[in-house]
C-alpha positions in Angstrom: -0.1 0.2 0.1 2.8 2.2 1.0 4.4 2.0 -3.0 1.4 2.6 -4.3 0.9 5.7 -2.8 4.4 6.8 -3.6 3.9 5.5 -7.2 0.6 8.0 -6.9 2.6 11.0 -6.0 5.4 10.5 -8.6 2.6 10.2 -10.8 1.6 13.2 -9.5 4.5 14.7 -10.0 5.3 14.1 -12.9 1.4 14.9 -14.9 2.5 18.2 -13.4 5.7 19.2 -14.9 4.1 17.3 -18.3 0.6 19.9 -17.4 4.1 22.9 -17.6 6.1 21.9 -20.0 2.6 22.0 -22.6 1.5 25.1 -21.3 4.3 26.7 -21.8 5.4 24.6 -25.5 1.8 25.8 -26.3 2.5 29.2 -25.7 5.1 29.4 -27.7 4.3 28.1 -30.6 0.7 29.8 -30.4 1.0 33.1 -28.6 2.7 36.4 -30.1 2.2 38.6 -26.7 4.3 36.2 -24.7 7.7 38.0 -23.9 10.1 34.2 -23.7 10.1 31.6 -26.5 12.5 29.0 -27.7 15.6 29.5 -30.1 16.1 28.2 -32.4 18.8 26.1 -31.5 18.2 25.0 -28.9 15.0 22.4 -31.1 17.2 19.2 -31.3 18.9 18.8 -28.2 15.6 19.9 -26.6 13.8 17.4 -28.8 16.1 15.2 -27.5 15.9 15.7 -23.7 11.5 15.2 -24.1 12.6 12.1 -26.8 14.2 10.1 -23.9 12.4 11.3 -21.6 8.6 10.9 -23.0 10.0 7.1 -23.3 11.4 6.4 -19.6 7.6 7.5 -18.7 5.7 5.2 -20.7 7.9 1.9 -19.7 6.3 -0.1 -17.1 7.6 0.3 -13.2 7.9 -3.4 -12.8 9.4 -5.8 -14.9 12.7 -4.8 -16.6 15.0 -3.1 -14.0 17.3 -2.7 -16.2 16.1 -1.3 -19.0 14.8 1.2 -17.3 18.0 2.4 -15.6 19.2 2.0 -19.2 16.4 4.7 -20.1 17.3 6.6 -17.1 20.1 6.7 -17.7 19.7 7.7 -21.5 16.9 10.6 -20.6 18.6 12.0 -17.6 22.2 12.4 -20.4 19.8 13.6 -22.9 18.8 16.1 -20.2 22.6 16.7 -19.2 23.4 17.3 -23.0 20.6 20.0 -23.9 20.8 22.1 -20.4 25.4 22.6 -21.6 24.0 23.5 -25.0 21.4 26.1 -23.6 24.3 27.3 -21.6 26.8 28.0 -24.8 23.8 30.0 -26.2 24.6 33.5 -26.0 21.3 35.3 -24.7 18.9 36.8 -26.4 18.2 40.4 -25.7 14.5 41.4 -24.8 12.8 37.3 -24.8 13.8 34.8 -21.9 14.8 31.7 -23.7 11.9 29.0 -22.7 14.1 26.3 -22.9 15.4 26.4 -19.4 11.5 25.9 -18.2 10.9 23.2 -20.1 14.6 21.5 -19.0 13.7 22.2 -15.6 10.0 20.1 -15.5 11.9 17.5 -18.2 14.5 17.4 -14.3 12.4 17.6 -12.3 10.8 14.5 -13.8 13.8 12.8 -14.0 13.3 13.8 -9.9 10.3 11.1 -9.6 11.1 8.3 -11.5 15.1 8.3 -10.7 15.0 4.3 -10.2 15.1 3.6 -6.3 18.1 1.2 -5.0 
C-alpha cells in the first residue's frame, strides 16, 4: 500500500510537470504576445531530451529493471546535453529562453521517476 501511494505521488508530480511543459510550448507556438521563446539552436537538443524522458516515463515500472535504468540514464544524459547546449548559447536581448523552463520540468520528472535501489 505504501509503495502504491508513493507511485501515485510520483505520477502526480510527473503529470504536473508535463502540463507545465505543455503550457510553455503551447504559448511559444500559438501566442504572439509572450516575452519568451525557444531559440532555434535549442530545438534539437530539447526535442532529444523530451523524447528520451517520454520513453522513460512510458515504460512499465515493474519488470525489466536494467532496461528501465538504461532508459533513465539515456534520458538523464539527453537532459544534461541539452543543459550544456543552452548554457553555451548567447542570451538574446528582449526575450527569455523558454528552454530553461522545459529543462527544469524534465529534470524534476527525472527526479520523480529515478530508479530506487
